C-alpha positions as CSV (number, residue, x, y, z in Angstrom):
1,M,-10.0,6.3,-17.5
2,G,-12.7,3.7,-17.1
3,R,-10.9,1.2,-19.1
4,Y,-7.7,1.8,-17.2
5,C,-9.5,1.2,-14.0
6,E,-10.9,-2.1,-15.2
7,E,-7.5,-3.3,-16.5
8,V,-5.6,-2.3,-13.4
9,K,-8.1,-4.0,-11.2
10,K,-7.7,-7.3,-13.2
11,L,-3.9,-6.9,-12.9
12,S,-4.1,-6.3,-9.1
13,T,-6.3,-9.4,-8.7
14,E,-3.8,-11.6,-10.6
15,L,-0.8,-10.1,-8.7
16,M,-2.6,-10.8,-5.4
17,M,-3.3,-14.4,-6.4
18,A,0.4,-14.8,-7.3
19,L,1.5,-13.4,-3.9
20,M,-0.9,-15.7,-2.1
21,E,0.3,-18.6,-4.1
22,S,3.9,-17.8,-3.1
23,L,2.7,-18.1,0.6
24,E,1.1,-21.5,-0.2
25,L,-2.3,-20.2,1.1
26,D,-5.3,-22.5,0.7
27,E,-7.9,-19.6,1.0
28,C,-7.0,-18.0,-2.4
29,K,-10.5,-18.5,-3.9
30,T,-12.2,-16.9,-0.8
31,V,-9.8,-13.9,-0.8
32,R,-10.0,-13.6,-4.6
33,K,-13.8,-13.1,-4.3
34,K,-13.4,-10.6,-1.5
35,I,-10.8,-8.6,-3.6
36,E,-12.9,-8.8,-6.8
37,N,-15.9,-7.4,-4.8
38,G,-13.8,-5.1,-2.7
39,M,-12.8,-1.4,-3.0
40,Q,-10.9,0.3,-5.7
41,V,-9.8,3.8,-4.8
42,M,-8.3,5.9,-7.6
43,A,-6.4,9.1,-6.8
44,V,-4.9,11.5,-9.4
45,N,-2.2,13.7,-7.9
46,C,-0.6,16.8,-9.4
47,Y,2.7,18.0,-8.1
48,P,3.6,21.3,-9.7
49,P,7.2,22.5,-9.9
50,C,8.5,23.8,-6.6
51,P,11.2,26.5,-6.3
52,E,12.6,24.9,-3.2
53,P,11.9,21.2,-3.4
54,E,14.4,20.3,-0.7
55,I,12.3,22.0,2.0
56,A,8.9,20.7,0.8
57,L,7.3,17.3,0.3
58,G,4.5,16.3,-2.1
59,L,3.2,13.7,0.3
60,P,4.7,12.8,3.7
61,P,6.0,9.3,4.5
62,H,3.2,6.8,4.8
63,S,2.2,3.3,3.9
64,D,-1.0,2.5,2.0
65,Y,-3.9,0.7,3.8
66,S,-4.6,-1.5,0.9
67,C,-3.7,-5.0,-0.3
68,L,-1.9,-3.6,-3.3
69,T,-1.3,-0.2,-4.7
70,I,-0.5,0.3,-8.4
71,L,1.0,3.6,-9.4
72,Y,1.6,5.3,-12.8
73,Q,3.7,8.5,-12.9
74,N,4.9,10.7,-15.7
75,H,8.1,11.8,-14.0
76,P,10.2,10.6,-11.1
77,G,9.3,11.6,-7.6
78,L,8.6,8.5,-5.6
79,E,10.9,7.4,-2.8
80,I,10.7,4.3,-0.6
81,M,12.2,3.8,2.8
82,D,14.8,1.2,3.3
83,L,13.6,-0.5,6.4
84,E,17.0,-1.8,7.3
85,D,18.8,1.6,7.6
86,G,15.9,4.1,7.5
87,T,17.2,5.9,4.4
88,W,15.2,7.0,1.4
89,K,15.8,5.3,-2.0
90,V,14.6,6.9,-5.2
91,V,12.5,4.6,-7.2
92,P,13.8,4.6,-10.8
93,H,11.3,6.1,-13.3
94,I,10.8,3.9,-16.3
95,P,8.4,5.6,-18.8
96,G,5.2,3.7,-19.2
97,A,5.9,1.3,-16.3
98,L,3.5,0.6,-13.4
99,Q,4.9,0.5,-9.9
100,V,3.4,-2.0,-7.4
101,H,3.5,-1.6,-3.6
102,V,2.4,-4.1,-1.0
103,G,0.0,-2.4,1.4
104,D,-0.9,-2.8,5.1
105,H,-3.7,-5.2,4.3
106,F,-1.3,-7.7,2.7
107,E,1.2,-7.3,5.4
108,V,-1.5,-8.4,7.9
109,L,-2.6,-11.3,5.7
110,S,1.0,-12.5,5.2
111,N,1.7,-12.2,9.0
112,G,4.6,-9.8,8.1
113,F,6.2,-12.0,5.5
114,Y,5.5,-9.2,2.9
115,K,6.0,-5.7,4.3
116,S,4.0,-2.7,3.5
117,V,6.0,-0.1,1.6
118,V,6.7,3.2,3.4
119,H,7.0,5.8,0.7
120,R,6.7,9.5,0.0
121,A,6.4,11.8,-3.0
122,T,9.1,14.4,-3.6
123,L,8.9,17.6,-5.6
124,N,11.3,19.1,-8.2
125,K,12.0,22.5,-9.6
126,D,11.4,21.9,-13.3
127,K,8.5,19.6,-14.1
128,T,4.9,19.0,-13.1
129,R,4.6,15.4,-11.9
130,I,1.2,13.6,-12.3
131,S,0.6,10.3,-10.6
132,I,-2.4,8.0,-11.0
133,T,-2.7,5.7,-8.0
134,A,-5.0,2.7,-7.7
135,L,-5.5,1.2,-4.3
136,F,-7.2,-2.2,-3.9
137,S,-8.6,-3.5,-0.7
138,L,-11.5,-5.5,0.8
139,G,-14.9,-3.9,1.2
140,L,-15.4,-1.1,3.7
141,D,-16.4,-3.3,6.6
142,D,-14.7,-6.6,5.6
143,K,-12.0,-7.5,8.1
144,M,-8.5,-8.5,6.9
145,E,-6.8,-11.0,9.2
146,T,-3.7,-13.0,9.2
147,A,-3.9,-16.3,7.2
148,Q,-4.1,-19.1,9.8
149,E,-1.7,-21.2,7.7
150,L,1.0,-18.7,8.5
151,V,0.6,-18.9,12.3
152,D,2.3,-21.5,14.4
153,D,4.5,-21.7,17.6
154,E,7.5,-20.3,15.8
155,H,5.5,-17.6,13.9
156,P,2.8,-16.2,16.3
157,K,0.1,-13.9,14.9
158,M,1.6,-10.5,14.6
159,Y,-1.4,-8.3,13.7
160,R,-4.9,-7.6,14.8
161,E,-7.6,-7.8,12.2
162,S,-9.0,-4.5,10.7
163,S,-11.2,-3.1,8.1
164,F,-11.0,-0.1,5.7
165,R,-13.5,1.7,8.0
166,D,-11.1,1.1,10.9
167,F,-8.4,2.8,8.9
168,L,-10.7,5.8,8.0
169,N,-11.5,6.2,11.7
170,F,-7.7,6.2,12.4
171,L,-7.2,8.9,9.8
172,A,-9.9,11.1,11.4
173,S,-7.9,11.2,14.6
174,N,-4.3,10.9,13.6
175,D,-1.9,12.8,11.3
176,I,0.2,10.7,9.0
177,A,2.5,13.7,8.5
178,E,3.5,13.2,12.2
179,G,4.6,9.7,11.4
180,N,1.5,7.9,12.6
181,N,1.1,4.7,10.7
182,F,-2.0,2.5,11.0
183,I,0.0,-0.7,10.6
184,D,1.8,0.1,13.8
185,M,-1.6,0.2,15.6
186,L,-2.3,-3.3,14.4
187,K,0.9,-4.9,15.7
188,I,0.5,-7.3,18.6
189,N,3.0,-6.8,21.4
190,Y,3.7,-10.1,23.2
191,N,6.0,-8.6,25.8
């Protein structure tokens, strides 16, 4: 597992740099260092067969407070929300493939150009599903803020800065199962 953690961290850093390059950001080197020195949270989830999967969820809908999340799963069970129509789409399962989600941190950095993925884990009647999730973020108290290059008169700053500690404090007093998302708390309302 140690080698997997090392390799997936390298992959996440390279993917982050590619996403930042796509936004033509000048601060790539600074953010790269923060990411390399940041947090990597690993979670192994086991979803046993469920006799009535249509009335239970493995994980409720949520977005990840990370820059990127990389997921490996042995069986299907991941669904993402289509933000345009609010429906759930099954993510095709490709054996051996890794799935990558943009998290809340990157949505803030990109000023909403990249959207955090709202997703959930579903259950099935027949098979135990195992997922290995790697979340990558800045350090506990490092603040993620919108890149200044992405803010102008036509594109005002859309999010407040925040840290992983801010997110943990949010979790302590909010229930994501009730639909509370941290990214919504960060949005700036100009009305």
